[in-house]
C-alpha positions as CSV (number, residue, x, y, z in Angstrom):
1,X,12.1,-12.3,7.8
2,X,9.0,-13.2,5.8
3,X,5.7,-12.0,7.1
4,X,3.1,-13.3,4.7
5,X,-0.6,-12.9,5.1
6,X,-2.2,-16.2,6.1
7,X,-4.3,-17.3,3.2
8,X,-6.4,-20.4,2.7
9,X,-5.4,-23.1,0.2
10,X,-6.4,-22.2,-3.3
11,X,-9.1,-24.0,-5.2
12,X,-7.9,-26.4,-7.9
13,X,-6.8,-24.8,-11.1
14,X,-7.7,-26.1,-14.5
15,X,-4.7,-28.0,-15.8
16,X,-5.0,-27.3,-19.5
17,X,-3.1,-24.1,-20.5
18,X,-4.0,-22.0,-23.5
19,X,-1.6,-21.9,-26.4
20,X,1.1,-19.2,-25.7
21,X,3.7,-17.3,-27.7
22,X,7.4,-17.1,-26.8
23,X,9.0,-13.6,-26.8
24,X,12.5,-12.4,-26.0
25,X,12.5,-10.0,-23.1
26,X,15.5,-7.9,-22.2
27,X,16.2,-10.3,-19.4
28,X,15.5,-13.6,-21.1
29,X,13.0,-15.7,-23.0
30,X,9.5,-15.6,-21.8
31,X,6.2,-17.4,-22.4
32,X,3.3,-15.0,-22.8
33,X,-0.4,-15.6,-22.7
34,X,-2.3,-12.5,-23.8
35,X,-6.0,-11.5,-23.9
36,X,-7.3,-14.1,-21.4
37,X,-10.8,-13.0,-20.2
38,X,-11.3,-13.0,-16.5
39,X,-14.6,-11.3,-16.3
40,X,-17.3,-9.7,-18.5
41,X,-19.5,-6.7,-17.8
42,X,-22.3,-4.6,-19.3
43,X,-21.9,-0.8,-19.2
44,X,-22.3,0.6,-15.7
45,X,-22.7,-2.9,-14.2
46,X,-20.5,-4.9,-11.8
47,X,-18.5,-7.5,-13.7
48,X,-19.2,-11.2,-13.6
49,X,-16.3,-13.7,-13.4
50,X,-15.3,-15.7,-16.4
51,X,-13.8,-19.0,-15.2
52,X,-13.0,-20.9,-18.4
53,X,-9.5,-20.7,-19.9
54,X,-9.5,-20.2,-23.7
55,X,-7.9,-22.6,-26.1
56,X,-5.3,-20.0,-27.1
57,X,-4.0,-16.7,-25.9
58,X,-1.7,-15.4,-28.6
59,X,-2.7,-11.8,-29.1
60,X,-3.6,-8.9,-26.8
61,X,-7.3,-8.5,-25.9
62,X,-9.2,-5.2,-26.3
63,X,-7.9,-2.3,-24.2
64,X,-10.3,-0.3,-22.0
65,X,-12.5,2.3,-23.8
66,X,-10.9,5.7,-23.2
67,X,-11.0,9.1,-24.8
68,X,-8.6,10.6,-27.2
69,X,-5.9,11.8,-27.1
70,X,-4.5,8.6,-25.5
71,X,-2.3,9.1,-22.5
72,X,-0.2,6.4,-24.1
73,X,-0.7,4.1,-27.1
74,X,-3.0,1.4,-25.6
75,X,-1.4,-1.2,-27.9
76,X,-4.8,-2.8,-28.9
77,X,-8.2,-1.7,-30.2
78,X,-10.2,-0.1,-27.4
79,X,-13.6,-1.6,-26.3
80,X,-16.0,-1.6,-23.4
81,X,-15.5,-5.4,-23.5
82,X,-12.0,-5.2,-22.1
83,X,-11.7,-7.4,-18.9
84,X,-8.8,-9.6,-19.9
85,X,-5.3,-10.1,-18.6
86,X,-1.8,-11.1,-19.8
87,X,0.5,-13.6,-18.1
88,X,4.3,-13.8,-18.5
89,X,6.3,-16.7,-17.3
90,X,10.0,-17.7,-17.6
91,X,10.5,-20.1,-20.5
92,X,12.4,-22.4,-18.1
93,X,10.6,-22.0,-14.9
94,X,11.6,-25.2,-13.0
95,X,9.3,-27.3,-10.9
96,X,8.8,-25.1,-7.8
97,X,5.9,-22.6,-8.1
98,X,7.1,-19.0,-8.5
99,X,5.9,-15.9,-6.7
100,X,3.5,-13.7,-8.6
101,X,3.7,-10.0,-9.4
102,X,0.4,-8.3,-10.4
103,X,0.8,-5.0,-12.3
104,X,-2.0,-2.4,-11.9
105,X,-1.3,0.3,-14.5
106,X,-1.7,4.1,-13.9
107,X,-3.1,6.7,-16.2
108,X,-5.0,9.1,-13.9
109,X,-8.0,6.8,-13.7
110,X,-8.8,7.9,-17.2
111,X,-6.3,5.9,-19.4
112,X,-4.2,2.8,-19.5
113,X,-4.1,-0.8,-20.7
114,X,-2.3,-4.0,-20.1
115,X,-1.5,-4.1,-23.8
116,X,0.4,-0.8,-23.6
117,X,4.2,-0.9,-23.8
118,X,4.2,0.6,-20.3
119,X,2.5,-2.4,-18.9
120,X,4.9,-4.9,-20.4
121,X,6.1,-7.0,-17.5
122,X,8.0,-9.5,-19.6
123,X,11.3,-8.3,-18.2
124,X,10.3,-9.3,-14.7
125,X,9.4,-12.8,-15.8
126,X,12.5,-13.0,-17.9
127,X,14.6,-12.8,-14.7
128,X,13.4,-16.3,-14.0
129,X,12.2,-15.4,-10.5
130,X,8.5,-14.5,-10.9
131,X,5.3,-14.9,-12.8
132,X,3.9,-11.6,-13.9
133,X,0.3,-10.7,-14.6
134,X,-1.3,-7.5,-15.9
135,X,-5.1,-7.2,-15.9
136,X,-7.2,-4.5,-17.5
137,X,-9.7,-2.6,-15.5
138,X,-12.3,-0.1,-16.7
139,X,-11.2,3.5,-16.7
140,X,-12.8,6.9,-16.9
141,X,-16.5,7.4,-16.1
142,X,-17.0,3.7,-17.2
143,X,-14.9,2.6,-14.3
144,X,-15.2,5.3,-11.6
145,X,-18.4,7.2,-12.0
146,X,-20.5,6.6,-8.9
147,X,-24.2,5.7,-9.6
148,X,-25.1,3.4,-6.7
149,X,-27.2,6.2,-5.0
150,X,-29.5,6.3,-8.0
151,X,-32.3,3.9,-8.8
152,X,-31.4,1.0,-11.0
153,X,-27.7,1.1,-10.5
154,X,-27.2,-1.4,-7.6
155,X,-23.5,-1.7,-6.8
156,X,-22.3,0.7,-9.4
157,X,-19.4,2.5,-7.7
158,X,-15.7,1.9,-8.0
159,X,-16.3,-0.5,-10.9
160,X,-12.7,-0.4,-12.0
161,X,-11.6,-1.2,-8.5
162,X,-14.1,-4.1,-8.4
163,X,-12.6,-5.3,-11.7
164,X,-9.2,-5.5,-10.1
165,X,-10.5,-7.6,-7.2
166,X,-12.1,-10.0,-9.7
167,X,-8.8,-10.3,-11.5
168,X,-7.0,-11.1,-8.3
169,X,-9.6,-13.8,-7.6
170,X,-9.0,-15.2,-11.1
171,X,-5.3,-15.3,-10.3
172,X,-5.9,-17.0,-7.0
173,X,-7.8,-19.8,-8.8
174,X,-5.7,-20.2,-12.0
175,X,-2.2,-19.0,-11.6
176,X,-0.9,-22.3,-10.3
177,X,-1.5,-23.7,-13.8
178,X,0.9,-21.1,-15.2
179,X,3.6,-22.0,-12.6
180,X,2.7,-19.4,-10.0
181,X,2.2,-19.7,-6.3
182,X,-1.3,-18.3,-5.4
183,X,-0.3,-17.8,-1.8
184,X,2.5,-15.4,-2.8
185,X,1.0,-12.6,-4.8
186,X,2.5,-9.1,-4.7
187,X,0.4,-6.3,-6.2
188,X,2.4,-3.5,-7.7
189,X,0.7,-0.3,-8.7
190,X,1.9,3.0,-10.0
191,X,0.0,6.3,-9.8
192,X,-3.7,5.4,-10.3
193,X,-2.7,1.8,-10.0
194,X,-1.1,2.5,-6.6
195,X,-4.3,4.1,-5.4
196,X,-6.2,1.0,-6.5
197,X,-3.7,-1.3,-4.9
198,X,-3.8,0.9,-1.8
199,X,-7.5,0.4,-1.5
200,X,-7.3,-3.4,-1.2
201,X,-6.9,-3.5,2.6
202,X,-10.3,-1.7,2.9
203,X,-12.1,-4.3,0.8
204,X,-13.4,-7.4,2.6
205,X,-13.6,-9.4,-0.6
206,X,-9.9,-8.8,-1.4
207,X,-8.7,-10.5,1.9
208,X,-6.5,-13.4,1.1
209,X,-6.0,-12.5,-2.5
210,X,-2.6,-10.9,-2.1
211,X,0.4,-11.2,0.2
212,X,2.3,-7.9,-0.4
213,X,1.8,-4.4,-1.8
214,X,4.1,-2.1,-3.7
215,X,2.7,1.4,-4.0
216,X,4.6,3.7,-6.3
217,X,3.5,7.4,-6.5
218,X,0.2,6.7,-4.9
219,X,-1.4,5.1,-1.9
220,X,-4.4,6.1,0.2
221,X,-4.9,9.8,-0.7
222,X,-6.8,9.9,-4.0
223,X,-10.1,9.1,-2.3
224,X,-13.2,11.0,-3.4
225,X,-15.6,11.6,-0.5
226,X,-19.1,10.2,-1.0
227,X,-20.7,13.7,-1.1
228,X,-18.2,14.8,-3.8
229,X,-18.9,11.7,-5.9
230,X,-22.6,12.5,-5.8
231,X,-21.9,16.1,-6.9
232,X,-19.8,14.9,-9.7
233,X,-22.4,12.5,-10.9
234,X,-25.1,15.2,-10.8
235,X,-22.8,17.5,-12.8
236,X,-22.1,14.8,-15.3
237,X,-25.8,14.0,-15.8
238,X,-26.5,17.7,-16.3
239,X,-23.8,18.0,-18.9
240,X,-25.3,15.2,-20.9
241,X,-28.8,16.5,-20.4
242,X,-30.1,13.3,-18.7
243,X,-30.4,14.4,-15.1
244,X,-34.1,13.4,-15.2
245,X,-33.3,10.0,-16.9
246,X,-30.1,8.6,-15.5
247,X,-30.8,5.3,-17.2
248,X,-30.0,7.0,-20.5
249,X,-26.3,6.6,-19.6
250,X,-26.6,2.9,-20.6
251,X,-27.8,4.0,-24.1
252,X,-25.6,7.1,-24.6
253,X,-23.1,7.2,-27.3
254,X,-19.6,6.5,-25.9
255,X,-18.2,9.6,-27.5
256,X,-20.7,11.7,-25.7
257,X,-19.8,10.1,-22.4
258,X,-16.1,10.9,-22.9
259,X,-16.9,14.4,-24.2
260,X,-18.7,15.1,-20.9
261,X,-15.9,13.6,-18.7
262,X,-13.8,16.8,-18.4
263,X,-16.8,18.4,-16.6
264,X,-15.9,16.3,-13.6
265,X,-12.2,15.6,-14.2
266,X,-10.3,18.9,-14.5
267,X,-6.8,19.0,-15.9
268,X,-4.9,21.0,-13.1
269,X,-2.9,18.5,-11.0
270,X,-3.5,20.4,-7.8
271,X,-7.3,20.5,-8.2
272,X,-7.3,16.8,-9.2
273,X,-5.7,15.9,-5.8
274,X,-7.3,18.2,-3.3
275,X,-9.0,16.9,-0.1
276,X,-12.1,16.6,-2.3
277,X,-10.6,15.7,-5.7
278,X,-12.1,17.3,-8.8
279,X,-11.3,14.2,-10.7
280,X,-12.1,10.5,-10.9
281,X,-10.6,8.3,-8.2
282,X,-11.4,5.8,-5.5
283,X,-14.8,6.7,-4.2
284,X,-15.4,6.3,-0.4
285,X,-18.6,4.3,-0.9
286,X,-18.3,2.7,2.6
287,X,-21.6,4.3,3.6
288,X,-23.5,2.8,0.6
289,X,-25.3,-0.4,1.2
290,X,-23.6,-1.9,-1.8
291,X,-20.3,-0.2,-1.4
292,X,-17.1,-2.1,-2.0
293,X,-15.0,-0.3,0.6
294,X,-15.5,-1.2,4.3
295,X,-13.8,2.1,5.3
296,X,-11.5,4.7,4.0
297,X,-8.2,3.0,2.9
298,X,-6.1,5.0,5.4
299,X,-8.4,4.0,8.2
300,X,-7.9,0.4,7.1
301,X,-4.2,0.7,7.6
302,X,-4.7,2.4,11.0
303,X,-7.0,-0.5,12.0
304,X,-4.3,-3.0,11.2
305,X,-6.2,-4.7,8.4
306,X,-2.8,-5.0,6.5
307,X,-0.7,-5.8,9.5
308,X,0.3,-9.2,8.1
309,X,1.0,-7.7,4.6
310,X,4.4,-6.2,3.9
311,X,3.9,-2.9,2.2
312,X,6.5,-0.8,0.3
313,X,5.6,2.8,-0.4
314,X,7.6,4.9,-2.8
315,X,7.6,8.3,-4.3
316,X,9.9,10.2,-6.7
317,X,12.0,13.2,-5.7
318,X,10.4,15.6,-8.2
319,X,7.0,14.1,-8.9
320,X,5.2,17.2,-10.1
321,X,7.9,18.3,-12.6
322,X,6.4,15.8,-15.0
323,X,3.1,17.8,-15.0
324,X,4.5,21.3,-15.1
325,X,3.5,23.4,-18.1
326,X,4.5,26.8,-16.9
327,X,1.8,28.6,-19.0
328,X,-1.0,26.9,-17.1
329,X,0.7,25.6,-14.0
330,X,2.8,28.5,-12.6
331,X,1.0,30.9,-10.2
332,X,1.5,34.7,-10.5
333,X,3.3,35.0,-7.1
334,X,4.0,33.3,-3.9
335,X,0.9,34.7,-2.3
336,X,-1.1,32.6,-4.8
337,X,0.8,29.5,-3.5
338,X,0.0,30.4,0.1
339,X,-3.7,30.9,-0.8
340,X,-3.7,27.5,-2.4
341,X,-2.2,25.9,0.7
342,X,-4.9,27.6,2.8
343,X,-7.5,26.2,0.5
344,X,-6.2,22.8,1.5
345,X,-7.3,23.4,5.1
346,X,-4.0,24.9,6.4
347,X,-4.1,27.9,8.7
348,X,-2.4,31.0,7.5
349,X,0.7,31.0,9.7
350,X,1.5,27.4,8.8
351,X,0.8,28.1,5.1
352,X,3.3,31.0,5.2
353,X,5.9,28.7,6.9
354,X,5.4,26.2,4.2
355,X,5.9,28.7,1.4
356,X,9.0,30.1,3.1
357,X,10.4,26.6,3.4
358,X,9.9,25.7,-0.3
359,X,11.2,29.1,-1.5
360,X,14.4,28.5,0.5
361,X,15.3,25.2,-1.2
362,X,18.2,25.1,-3.6
363,X,17.7,25.7,-7.3
364,X,16.3,22.9,-9.5
365,X,18.6,20.7,-11.7
366,X,17.5,22.9,-14.6
367,X,19.1,25.9,-12.9
368,X,15.7,27.5,-12.0
369,X,15.9,29.5,-8.7
370,X,14.2,27.8,-5.8
371,X,12.1,30.8,-5.0
372,X,10.2,31.1,-8.3
373,X,6.4,30.7,-7.8
374,X,6.2,27.9,-10.3
375,X,9.0,25.8,-8.6
376,X,7.6,26.6,-5.2
377,X,4.2,25.3,-6.3
378,X,5.8,22.2,-7.9
379,X,7.6,21.3,-4.7
380,X,4.6,22.0,-2.5
381,X,2.4,19.8,-4.6
382,X,5.0,17.1,-4.9
383,X,4.8,16.8,-1.1
384,X,1.1,17.3,-0.8
385,X,0.0,14.9,-3.5
386,X,2.7,12.2,-3.3
387,X,5.4,12.3,-0.6
388,X,3.3,13.3,2.4
389,X,0.7,10.5,1.7
390,X,3.5,8.1,1.1
391,X,5.1,8.8,4.5
392,X,1.9,8.8,6.3
393,X,0.7,5.5,4.8
394,X,4.0,3.8,5.7
395,X,4.0,5.3,9.2
396,X,0.3,4.2,9.8
397,X,1.1,0.7,8.6
398,X,4.1,0.6,11.0
399,X,2.2,2.2,13.9
400,X,-0.5,-0.5,13.6
401,X,2.2,-3.2,14.0
402,X,2.5,-3.9,10.3
403,X,5.6,-4.2,8.1
404,X,6.3,-1.0,6.2
405,X,9.1,0.1,3.9
406,X,9.6,3.6,2.6
407,X,11.6,4.6,-0.4
408,X,12.2,7.4,-2.9
409,X,13.3,7.3,-6.5
410,X,16.0,10.0,-6.9
411,X,17.6,11.8,-9.7
412,X,20.1,10.4,-12.2
413,X,22.5,12.4,-14.4
414,X,21.1,15.6,-13.0
415,X,17.7,15.2,-14.5
416,X,14.6,15.7,-12.3
417,X,13.0,12.5,-11.0
418,X,9.5,13.3,-12.2
419,X,6.3,11.3,-11.9
420,X,6.5,7.8,-13.5
421,X,10.3,8.1,-14.1
422,X,10.4,4.8,-12.4
423,X,7.4,3.3,-14.1
424,X,9.3,0.9,-16.5
425,X,11.7,0.0,-13.7
426,X,8.8,-1.4,-11.6
427,X,8.3,-3.8,-14.5
428,X,12.0,-4.6,-14.9
429,X,13.0,-2.3,-17.8
430,X,13.8,1.3,-18.6
431,X,12.6,4.2,-20.7
432,X,14.0,4.0,-24.2
433,X,15.9,7.3,-23.8
434,X,17.5,6.2,-20.4
435,X,21.2,6.9,-19.8
436,X,23.5,4.3,-18.1
437,X,23.0,6.1,-14.8
438,X,19.2,5.9,-15.2
439,X,19.4,2.3,-16.1
440,X,21.4,1.6,-13.0
441,X,18.8,3.4,-10.9
442,X,16.1,1.3,-12.6
443,X,17.9,-1.8,-11.7
444,X,17.7,-0.8,-8.0
445,X,13.9,-0.3,-8.3
446,X,13.5,-3.7,-10.1
447,X,15.4,-5.3,-7.3
448,X,13.0,-3.8,-4.8
449,X,10.0,-5.4,-6.6
450,X,11.7,-8.8,-7.1
451,X,12.8,-8.9,-3.4
452,X,9.3,-7.9,-2.2
453,X,7.8,-10.6,-4.4
454,X,10.3,-13.4,-3.4
455,X,11.2,-12.5,0.2
456,X,8.5,-10.1,1.4
457,X,11.2,-7.5,2.1
458,X,13.1,-5.2,-0.3
459,X,16.5,-5.4,1.3
460,X,16.5,-2.8,4.1
461,X,15.0,-2.6,7.5
462,X,11.3,-1.9,7.9
463,X,10.1,1.2,9.8
464,X,9.9,0.6,13.5
465,X,6.5,-0.9,14.4
466,X,4.6,0.1,17.5
467,X,1.3,1.0,19.0
468,X,-0.6,3.4,16.8
469,X,-0.9,7.0,18.0
470,X,-3.8,9.2,17.0
471,X,-4.0,9.4,13.1
472,X,-3.2,13.1,13.1
473,X,0.0,12.4,15.1
474,X,1.3,9.5,13.3
475,X,4.5,11.4,12.3
476,X,5.4,11.3,16.0
477,X,7.1,8.0,15.2
478,X,9.9,10.4,14.2
479,X,10.6,9.2,10.7
480,X,14.3,9.3,9.9
481,X,15.5,8.8,13.5
482,X,16.6,5.2,13.4
483,X,14.5,4.5,10.3
484,X,15.9,3.5,7.0
485,X,14.6,4.9,3.8
486,X,16.0,3.5,0.5
487,X,16.9,5.7,-2.4
488,X,17.4,4.7,-6.0
489,X,19.8,6.8,-7.9
490,X,21.5,9.7,-6.3
491,X,23.0,9.9,-2.8
492,X,20.3,11.8,-1.0
493,X,19.0,11.9,2.6
494,X,15.5,10.8,1.7
495,X,14.7,10.0,5.4
496,X,15.6,13.5,6.5
497,X,13.5,14.9,3.7
498,X,10.5,12.8,4.6
499,X,11.0,13.7,8.2
500,X,11.2,17.5,7.6
501,X,8.1,17.3,5.4
502,X,6.0,15.5,7.9
503,X,6.9,18.0,10.5
504,X,6.1,21.0,8.3
505,X,2.7,19.5,7.5
506,X,2.1,18.4,11.0
507,X,-1.6,18.5,12.1
508,X,-2.9,19.0,8.5
509,X,-5.6,16.5,7.7
510,X,-4.3,14.4,4.8
511,X,-4.4,10.6,4.4
């Protein structure tokens, strides 16, 4: 049953389309409009909407400025003037308006671009069922350094997130001209993109701009407390030597800004995703007079602000395996893992029980014993960073009376299902090195996205909805008992795995 958010009628869209190019996607021929500006912005300023369609849109626009080495080839020259988007539509779209999928790319809040090969949504449009759109947003300190508490920087927090909202507003106004239905817009985000998409229910200005959310490997947990954001800003200014002249950031060399970025964005995946992340992310600016968030994104779910919005939350079975470099990742022993868990706010007895649980799990597909400190930490952080927040977000949405679906991308051909293994699948394609079994798994994930966009449901029952319990007791909905959790790939009891995990971490504060 469809449960779409009630949205007002869109404003009239300009009828004249820019010139487009025609490409052959893996699923069929597609029309593509690239490099369409939707907003413009000066450095460390909120963006302003651009509401005029260009005469042609044949080549990708600039990618967001980002430091070397690139997380992935951005596919276009980088620039601070990067707020553009790409639209893909089936070559033969018919007369009825099509639902819209909006792709928000990942990249750790530091990298990414809509011109990257990993943001190519042409295969979704090539199915003939949807219009796809991929906007750029500002990344790194240019998009997520919080300056609004300083003089002369009014509204300068979560600039990259604000960019995404402006892109959605452009889509609302113009997508009908491209054959899209502005009342049926499903936002799909992966990793950092999922954290951005997950923040939308907490933003008043985003209400009515989307009808569904797909959050893959991210959700409501990469939220930087306001006090931490101010600490990071102070450290960044000190590193640049401009703590007494914050306005110098506007004049600073871009290379100097990026050289100072590691001061506040460490490389260790655990530290980057603690309760007070030592990395860039969604800043809880709800206490700021000019903040974009009305509240913490998890509180928004608990308050029922997304109750009319179907939400699919997905993680992968072995998320952290993608980040594991044993030389810098693996702890010396299991006591180090226990200490890390205690640092997350877990009391010793529960921390010891968690270590015992992870050490008792079977060996990895690589043959590594389950009790090795590195694998125990990998599995612990997979739950802490991705799978626990996924379960809690879905349960909070259901508890508030909303429609929530929970899924997991599993292994294929015995390979671990690491972070972003399903990234191309969310866009309708596969990694170049994918095996037939991996491509079959990807087809399942693509089906989830298309079904969410077209029907508001991915093909299995939603989690039981009911009256919300206290936030710290949300797992009392007993995930897995009567609830259905979809799995792409292997035959695996993901519901039971999610249930055991939420019970093991019961009572630990974690969005």
